[in-house]
C-alpha positions in Angstrom: -8.6 -18.8 -41.5 -6.7 -21.9 -40.9 -7.6 -24.3 -37.9 -4.1 -23.5 -36.2 -5.1 -19.6 -36.4 -8.6 -20.1 -35.0 -6.7 -22.3 -32.0 -3.9 -19.5 -31.4 -6.9 -17.0 -31.5 -8.9 -19.0 -28.8 -6.0 -19.7 -26.6 -5.2 -15.8 -26.5 -8.6 -15.2 -25.7 -8.6 -17.5 -22.6 -5.4 -16.0 -21.5 -7.0 -12.5 -21.6 -9.9 -13.6 -19.7 -7.8 -15.4 -16.7 -6.0 -12.4 -16.3 -9.4 -10.3 -16.0 -10.4 -12.8 -13.1 -7.2 -12.7 -11.2 -8.7 -11.7 -8.2 -11.0 -13.2 -6.1 -13.9 -14.7 -8.0 -17.3 -13.3 -7.9 -20.1 -15.2 -6.3 -22.5 -17.4 -8.3 -25.5 -16.7 -5.3 -26.4 -14.0 -3.0 -24.0 -15.1 -0.2 -21.7 -18.3 0.8 -21.5 -17.8 4.8 -18.4 -19.5 5.4 -18.6 -22.9 7.4 -15.3 -23.1 9.4 -16.2 -26.1 11.1 -16.7 -28.0 7.9 -13.8 -30.7 7.6 -14.1 -30.1 3.6 -10.8 -28.4 2.4 -11.5 -25.8 -0.5 -9.7 -22.6 -2.0 -11.7 -20.6 0.6 -14.4 -21.8 2.7 -17.3 -24.4 2.2 -20.7 -22.6 2.2 -23.0 -22.8 5.4 -26.4 -24.2 4.8 -28.3 -21.2 4.0 -31.3 -22.2 6.0 -29.2 -21.9 9.0 -27.6 -18.3 8.0 -28.7 -15.4 10.1 -27.9 -11.7 10.4 -25.1 -12.5 12.8 -23.2 -14.0 10.1 -22.9 -10.5 8.5 -22.2 -8.9 11.6 -19.2 -7.9 14.1 -18.9 -5.6 16.9 -15.7 -4.6 16.1 -15.5 -1.2 18.0 -13.4 -0.1 14.9 -14.2 3.6 16.3 -12.1 2.7 19.3 -8.4 3.7 19.5 -5.8 0.5 19.6 -3.0 0.1 21.7 0.2 1.0 19.7 2.4 1.1 22.7 3.6 -2.1 23.1 4.6 -2.2 19.3 8.1 -2.0 18.5 7.1 -0.5 15.2 4.3 1.9 16.7 1.6 0.3 15.0 -1.7 -1.7 15.6 -3.4 -3.4 12.6 -7.1 -4.4 13.1 -8.0 -7.2 10.5 -11.9 -7.7 9.4 -11.5 -10.5 6.9 -13.2 -13.7 6.5 -11.8 -15.2 9.6 -13.7 -13.0 11.8 -16.4 -12.2 9.3 -17.8 -15.4 7.9 -20.4 -13.4 5.8 -17.4 -12.1 3.9 -16.7 -15.6 2.2 -16.6 -15.2 -2.0 -17.4 -11.4 -1.8 -13.9 -10.2 -2.4 -13.4 -7.6 0.2 -12.1 -6.9 3.6 -11.4 -4.1 5.9 -8.5 -2.9 8.4 -8.1 -0.3 10.8 -4.6 1.2 11.4 -3.6 2.8 14.2 -0.2 4.8 14.2 1.6 6.0 17.3 3.9 9.3 16.7 6.6 8.0 14.5 5.0 4.7 14.2 4.8 2.9 10.9 3.0 -0.1 9.3 6.5 -1.5 7.8 7.0 -2.3 4.2 5.0 -5.2 3.3 2.8 -6.9 0.6 -0.8 -8.2 0.2 -0.3 -11.2 -2.3 -3.8 -11.3 -2.9 -5.4 -7.9 -2.9 -5.3 -4.2 -3.9 -5.5 -2.1 -0.8 -7.2 1.4 -1.0 -6.5 3.7 2.2 -8.1 6.8 3.7 -6.3 8.8 6.5 -8.8 9.3 9.4 -7.0 11.4 11.9 -3.0 12.9 11.6 -0.7 12.6 8.7 1.0 10.0 7.0 3.8 9.3 4.3 3.1 6.4 2.7 4.1 4.8 -0.8 4.8 1.5 -2.8 7.6 0.5 -4.9 7.0 -1.0 -8.4 8.5 -4.6 -9.6 12.1 -4.4 -11.2 13.3 -1.7 -12.0 11.9 -0.6 -8.4 10.7 3.1 -8.8 8.9 4.6 -5.7 5.3 6.1 -5.5 5.3 8.0 -2.3 2.9 11.0 -1.1 2.2 12.6 2.3 -1.4 12.3 3.1 -3.7 14.4 5.2 -6.9 13.7 6.8 -9.4 12.7 4.3 -6.8 11.8 1.6 -7.0 8.7 0.1 -4.2 6.7 -1.7 -4.1 3.0 -3.7 -1.6 0.5 -3.3 -1.6 -2.0 -6.3 -2.1 -5.6 -5.7 1.2 -7.5 -4.7 3.5 -4.6 -4.4 5.6 -3.4 -1.4 4.2 -0.7 0.5 4.6 1.0 3.6 3.0 3.8 5.9 4.7 6.1 8.2 3.7 8.7 10.7 6.1 11.7 10.6 4.3 13.7 13.4 6.5 13.4 16.7 3.7 14.2 18.9 0.2 13.2 17.3 -1.1 9.6 16.5 -2.6 8.8 13.1 -5.5 6.5 12.1 -6.4 5.0 8.7 -8.8 2.7 7.1 -8.2 0.4 4.6 -10.3 -1.6 2.3 -8.6 -4.7 0.4 -10.0 -6.5 -2.6 -10.0 -10.1 -1.1 -11.8 -11.5 1.7 -8.4 -13.2 3.0 -5.4 -10.7 1.3 -2.5 -12.2 3.2 0.1 -10.1 4.3 4.1 -10.6 4.0 6.0 -8.1 6.4 9.2 -7.9 4.5 11.7 -7.7 7.3 10.0 -10.7 8.9 9.9 -13.0 6.0 13.5 -11.9 5.1 15.2 -12.3 8.8 12.5 -14.0 10.9 11.7 -17.0 8.8 11.5 -20.3 10.7 14.0 -22.2 10.2 15.8 -19.1 9.0 17.2 -18.6 5.6 21.0 -19.3 5.4 23.1 -16.4 6.5 25.3 -17.2 3.5 22.6 -16.4 1.0 21.2 -13.2 2.9 24.9 -12.1 3.3 25.2 -12.2 -1.0 22.0 -10.7 -1.4 22.5 -7.7 0.8 26.3 -7.5 0.3 26.9 -7.3 3.6 28.8 -9.6 6.4 27.3 -12.3 7.9 28.0 -11.0 11.2 25.4 -8.3 10.2 22.9 -10.8 9.0 23.2 -13.2 12.4 22.7 -9.9 14.4 19.4 -9.1 12.2 18.2 -12.7 12.5 18.8 -12.4 16.4 16.2 -9.8 16.6 12.4 -10.4 17.6 10.5 -9.5 14.3 6.8 -8.5 15.7 3.9 -9.1 13.9 1.5 -6.1 14.3 -1.4 -7.5 12.8 -4.0 -8.5 15.3 
């Protein structure tokens, strides 16, 4: 095989390998508790001195068994995140957690996690959930009942809605990143600071600028706490 062929093969294998580790990297030691006070800036957090680590670095009295208040939310939901910012022991471990409470007819509106796949299980109630693929946009949706599980692939727009008029719902979600991030679509498009030009949005949504101006004037709430 010619030298150029060997080179192309090596490049191809490297690209395949890079795709295989596109999520949070695996740790190279038992743990790397986040030192959030370190002045050093890295992609993640610097490791705390292992000799200073204790059990509390891996613990949080999160009270995830307790209902959250959804009444003050315009979208009728409350997302309680447990990521590396709340639990330093998650640093480099590539996982996080969220409890999601839904009021009757409440929803976790269309959003995406740029760094994580999500697996969701319904603890109480009923949820209508789904995600949309990249172009061309196909919807995959399902009604879930207590004990059911659904997966939202990394980076895709997804949502959950409680269709019950009288009963709340609760779900628990696992995410494949210590800090998955969240982009709520309506907030990002109509609530960015500074705002996106209404000329741009009017053309994109094929509506009048007055409609865009009205949407941009709304208070776009963050339901993640």
